C-alpha positions as CSV (number, residue, x, y, z in Angstrom):
1,M,0.0,0.0,0.0
2,R,1.2,3.5,-0.7
3,F,1.2,6.3,1.9
4,S,1.9,10.0,1.7
5,S,5.4,10.9,2.7
6,T,4.3,12.7,5.8
7,P,4.3,11.9,9.6
8,R,0.6,11.1,9.2
9,G,1.4,8.7,6.4
10,A,4.0,7.0,8.6
11,R,1.5,6.7,11.5
12,L,-1.2,5.2,9.2
13,A,1.3,2.7,7.8
14,R,2.3,1.5,11.3
15,R,-1.4,1.2,12.2
16,L,-2.1,-0.8,9.0
17,V,0.8,-3.2,9.8
18,A,-0.6,-3.7,13.3
19,K,-4.2,-4.3,12.0
20,R,-3.1,-6.7,9.3
21,L,-1.0,-8.8,11.7
22,E,-4.0,-9.1,14.0
23,Q,-6.2,-10.1,11.0
24,W,-3.7,-12.8,10.2
25,G,-4.0,-14.1,13.8
26,C,-0.7,-12.8,15.2
27,S,-1.3,-12.0,18.8
28,P,-0.6,-8.4,19.9
29,E,1.1,-9.8,23.0
30,S,3.5,-11.9,20.9
31,E,7.1,-10.8,20.5
32,A,6.9,-11.1,16.7
33,Y,3.9,-8.7,16.6
34,Q,5.5,-6.2,18.8
35,S,8.8,-6.4,16.9
36,M,7.1,-6.0,13.5
37,V,5.0,-3.0,14.6
38,S,8.1,-1.3,16.1
39,I,10.2,-2.0,13.0
40,A,7.3,-0.7,10.8
41,G,7.3,2.5,12.8
42,E,11.0,3.0,12.5
43,L,11.2,2.2,8.8
44,C,8.2,4.3,7.8
45,A,9.5,7.3,9.9
46,N,12.9,6.9,8.1
47,A,11.2,6.8,4.7
48,V,9.4,10.1,5.5
49,R,12.4,11.8,7.1
50,H,15.2,10.6,4.9
51,G,13.6,9.3,1.8
52,H,11.1,12.0,1.0
53,V,10.8,13.4,-2.5
54,P,8.1,16.1,-2.9
55,G,5.1,14.6,-4.6
56,R,6.2,11.0,-4.1
57,D,4.7,8.5,-1.7
58,F,6.4,5.6,0.1
59,R,5.2,2.0,-0.1
60,V,4.8,-0.7,2.5
61,C,4.6,-4.4,1.7
62,L,3.9,-6.9,4.5
63,T,4.1,-10.6,3.9
64,A,3.7,-13.6,6.2
65,T,4.4,-17.3,6.1
66,D,4.1,-19.7,9.0
67,A,7.7,-19.0,10.0
68,V,8.5,-15.4,8.9
69,L,7.0,-12.0,8.9
70,C,8.5,-9.6,6.4
71,I,8.1,-5.9,5.9
72,E,9.5,-3.9,3.0
73,V,9.4,-0.1,3.0
74,T,10.2,1.6,-0.3
75,D,11.0,5.3,-0.9
76,T,12.3,7.2,-4.0
77,R,15.6,8.4,-2.6
78,G,18.0,5.7,-3.8
79,E,21.0,7.9,-3.4
80,R,20.5,8.2,0.4
81,R,21.3,4.7,1.7
82,P,20.5,4.3,5.4
83,K,23.2,3.1,7.8
84,P,23.1,2.6,11.5
85,R,24.7,5.3,13.6
86,S,25.8,5.3,17.2
87,N,24.4,8.4,18.9
88,P,24.7,9.4,22.5
89,Y,22.1,7.7,24.7
90,D,20.2,10.9,25.3
91,A,20.0,11.9,21.6
92,E,16.4,12.4,20.4
93,N,17.0,10.6,17.0
94,G,19.5,8.6,15.0
95,R,19.0,5.2,16.5
96,G,16.2,3.8,14.3
97,L,18.2,1.3,12.4
98,L,20.0,0.2,15.5
99,I,16.5,-0.6,16.9
100,V,15.6,-2.4,13.6
101,G,18.8,-4.4,13.8
102,M,18.0,-5.5,17.4
103,L,14.4,-6.5,16.7
104,A,14.8,-8.0,13.2
105,D,16.3,-11.5,12.6
106,R,17.5,-10.1,9.3
107,W,17.4,-6.8,7.5
108,A,18.9,-5.2,4.4
109,V,18.8,-2.3,2.0
110,V,17.9,-3.2,-1.5
111,A,18.9,-0.8,-4.3
112,H,16.6,-0.5,-7.3
113,P,18.0,-1.1,-10.7
114,P,19.1,1.9,-12.8
115,G,16.2,3.9,-14.2
116,H,14.0,3.0,-11.2
117,P,14.5,5.6,-8.5
118,G,14.6,4.5,-4.9
119,K,15.5,1.8,-2.4
120,T,13.7,-0.7,-0.3
121,V,14.5,-1.5,3.3
122,R,13.5,-5.1,4.1
123,A,13.3,-6.6,7.6
124,E,12.3,-10.1,8.7
125,V,11.1,-11.5,12.0
126,H,11.0,-15.2,12.5
127,T,7.9,-16.6,14.3
128,Q,7.2,-19.9,16.0
129,P,3.8,-21.3,14.9
130,A,1.4,-21.4,17.7
131,A,-2.3,-22.1,18.2
132,S,-3.0,-18.3,18.0
133,D,-1.2,-18.1,14.7
134,A,-3.4,-20.7,13.0
135,N,-4.6,-18.2,10.4
136,L,-1.1,-17.4,9.1
137,P,-0.7,-19.1,5.7
138,S,1.4,-22.3,5.8
139,Q,2.8,-22.3,2.3
140,A,2.1,-19.3,0.0
141,P,2.8,-15.9,1.6
142,R,0.0,-13.4,2.1
143,Q,0.8,-9.9,1.0
144,T,-0.2,-6.3,1.7
145,G,1.0,-3.8,-0.9
146,D,1.6,-3.4,-4.6
147,E,3.6,-5.9,-6.6
148,D,5.3,-3.3,-8.8
149,T,8.2,-1.2,-7.6
């Protein structure tokens, strides 16, 4: 799904991720749910703050299998590749990717091919199937978001 590259768009994207995870049967009390919602918040805020191009939206794609939750956040600023920074503990910003790195089992920045502006930041959280996750697909992934980049 596409969102306006504004703080409101980032909040709406985070709420969509939370809602979709619940619809898929992922318990809000689970570690995987809490990690994915936090990761979504950080990646969407970064897309708005560092990946904003006037008139361009950012995109969120959420997928799930019985073992992995994955979020991809795409913006149109491919020349601005994110990297973790170590800021003082009392700094008000600059630690988003450190948080993503701590919560995600795997994350990466994927550059788009020449002629396709932007980048995608992808993060995965592994889940353990449980009775409350019975609605998560067992083979084919479910997706939220557009297929094209």
